[in-house]
C-alpha positions in Angstrom: 148.1 124.2 86.8 145.8 121.2 86.4 143.0 120.8 88.7 142.9 117.6 90.9 139.9 115.4 90.4 137.2 115.2 93.0 137.0 111.5 94.1 134.3 109.7 95.9 134.8 110.2 99.7 136.6 113.7 99.2 135.2 116.4 101.6 133.7 118.0 98.2 131.3 115.0 97.3 128.0 114.4 98.4 127.6 111.6 100.8 126.1 108.6 99.1 122.5 107.7 99.6 121.2 104.2 98.8 118.1 104.1 96.8 115.5 101.5 97.9 113.7 100.3 94.8 112.1 97.2 96.6 110.0 100.1 98.6 108.3 101.4 95.7 104.7 100.6 95.0 105.5 99.5 91.3 108.2 97.1 92.6 105.9 95.7 95.3 103.1 95.1 92.8 105.2 93.4 90.2 107.0 91.2 92.8 103.9 90.0 94.1 102.2 88.9 90.6 105.7 87.7 89.1 108.3 85.2 90.1 111.7 86.8 90.5 113.4 83.9 89.1 112.2 84.8 85.6 113.0 88.3 85.4 114.1 91.0 88.0 113.7 94.2 86.1 110.9 95.9 83.9 112.9 95.3 80.7 113.5 91.8 81.7 109.9 91.3 81.9 109.2 93.0 78.5 111.7 90.8 76.8 110.3 87.6 78.7 107.0 88.3 77.4 107.8 89.4 73.8 110.2 86.4 73.4 112.7 89.0 71.6 114.8 92.2 72.3 112.2 94.9 71.7 112.4 98.0 69.6 111.2 101.5 70.6 107.4 101.4 70.8 107.0 97.9 71.4 104.5 97.5 74.5 102.9 94.9 76.7 99.8 95.3 79.1 100.5 93.8 82.6 98.0 93.9 85.7 96.2 96.9 84.4 99.5 98.7 83.3 101.0 99.3 79.8 104.7 99.0 79.7 105.9 100.8 76.4 109.6 100.8 75.4 110.7 104.5 75.0 114.4 103.7 74.2 116.2 100.5 73.3 119.7 99.5 72.1 120.6 96.8 69.9 120.8 94.3 72.9 119.1 96.2 75.6 116.1 98.2 76.7 117.1 101.5 78.2 113.8 103.3 79.1 110.4 102.2 79.7 107.2 104.2 80.3 104.6 102.7 82.7 101.1 104.0 82.3 98.2 102.9 84.6 95.1 101.7 82.3 
C-alpha cells in the first residue's frame, strides 16, 4: 500500500518560520553602501562589478570584505564565500 505524501500544512510538517535576511549585519552593511536599484543579492553585486557571469574562484573586494565565487553554473552564481579582510 503506497504511503500518502506529507503536504504543507499537514499535522506532520513543521510550521513555516520566515527568515529575515534584512536583519543580518551583512545585509545592513551592504544595503547602506550600495543602491538596491543596481542589484539586490551578493551574486548580483559580483556580476555588476565584474561585468560578466563569474566562474568559480572569481572574487571582488568590497568595503573590507572579499566575496569569492565558490560555485557557479553557466548563467548564475550559486555559492559565495564572504571573508573579512
